[in-house]
Every structure is written in structure tokens, then in C-alpha cells.
C-alpha positions in Angstrom: -1.7 -15.3 6.5 -3.1 -12.1 7.6 -3.8 -9.6 4.6 -0.9 -7.2 5.8 1.6 -10.4 5.7 0.4 -11.3 2.4 0.9 -7.6 1.1 4.4 -7.4 2.8 5.9 -10.4 0.7 6.0 -8.1 -2.4 9.0 -6.3 -3.4 8.2 -3.9 -5.7 5.4 -1.0 -6.1 4.0 -2.6 -9.6 3.0 -5.9 -8.0 1.8 -4.3 -4.4 -0.3 -2.4 -6.3 -1.6 -5.3 -8.3 -2.2 -6.9 -4.8 -4.0 -4.3 -3.4 -6.5 -4.0 -6.4 -7.0 -7.6 -5.9 -7.7 -7.2 -2.1 -9.7 -4.7 -2.4 -11.7 -5.9 -4.8 -14.0 -7.6 -2.4 -14.9 -4.6 -0.8 -15.4 -2.4 -3.9 -13.2 -0.1 -6.2 -10.1 2.1 -5.4 -10.7 5.7 -6.4 -7.4 6.7 -5.7 -3.9 4.9 -4.5 -0.8 6.5 -3.9 2.3 5.0 -2.7 5.3 7.0 -1.1 8.8 4.2 -0.9 11.1 5.0 1.7 14.3 3.6 3.3 14.1 3.5 7.3 16.5 1.9 9.2 17.9 0.4 6.1 14.6 -1.5 5.4 12.7 -0.4 2.2 8.8 0.6 3.0 5.8 1.4 1.0 3.3 3.7 2.7 0.2 3.5 0.9 -2.8 6.4 0.8 -6.1 5.0 -0.7 -9.4 5.6 -0.9 -12.5 3.5 -1.9 -16.1 4.5 -3.9 -17.8 4.6 -0.1 -17.0 4.8 3.3 -18.1 1.8 4.3 -16.0 -0.1 2.1 -13.1 1.7 3.6 -14.4 0.6 7.1 -14.4 -3.1 5.9 -11.0 -2.8 4.3 -9.4 -1.0 7.8 -11.0 -3.8 10.0 -9.4 -6.5 7.5 -6.1 -5.0 7.5 -6.2 -3.5 10.8 -5.1 -0.4 9.8 -6.9 3.7 10.1 -7.2 6.7 8.6 -5.0 9.9 8.4 -6.8 12.7 6.7 -9.1 11.4 4.8 -7.7 8.5 3.7 -6.8 5.0 4.6 -3.2 5.0 5.6 -0.6 1.9 6.1 3.1 1.3 6.0 4.2 -2.3 4.6 8.1 -3.3 4.9 8.8 -4.6 1.5 10.3 -7.7 0.8 13.6 -6.4 -0.9 17.2 -7.9 -0.8 19.7 -6.0 1.3 21.8 -5.5 -1.8 18.8 -3.5 -3.5 18.5 -0.4 -1.2 20.7 2.1 -3.3 19.4 5.6 -4.2 16.9 8.0 -2.6 15.8 7.5 0.7 12.5 8.3 -0.1 10.1 8.9 -3.5 6.6 8.8 -4.9 5.8 5.9 -6.7 3.9 6.7 -10.1 0.2 6.5 -9.9 -1.4 5.1 -13.4 -4.8 5.0 -11.6 -6.9 7.6 -13.1 -9.1 5.7 -15.8 
């Protein structure tokens, strides 16, 4: 199973953040992680923006995930595994980030 497929198994931002930290730990430390959730055609999505300590770490991560960079950050979109009945509320919102240790 691909790394992106594993990340898509998460249904909430908290567990997705934990999985991203675990996945990225093999390349280095995440220095910034922002996740925007949105509804698109009835599917809840997580738009992930992240930075690692060094550009070469980001390159390794992008190669592993098959994703790219936008505006200096590694960016990718995941469809979250959320039951249909759970799709209520605003169409998009920023998830709280507690990364700044």
C-alpha cells in the first residue's frame, strides 16, 4: 500500500497529523504543518502544507509521496475516509495547528 493510501485511511485531522509525523520522521523533522479541511463534491478533503528542516528531506518526502511543492511548501490533497453522514458544517476550515514547539 502506498504512503498516500495509508494517509487516506484517516478520518480526522488529529490522526492524520500523527500519521504525517510518523511518516516524515524517517526523513527528518517537520518544522511546519498546516492542514485545511474542505468539502469537494461531497468528499471531505485535507489539504496539507508542510515544511521539513532541510530541502533534501523535503525532496525525499515528495518522491515517496509522489507530490510537489507550491509556494515553497510541500503540498498535497487527501480525500479523508469519513462516513457520508458525517459531512456537516462549513465547506472548508483551517485545522488547529499545535506544531510550534
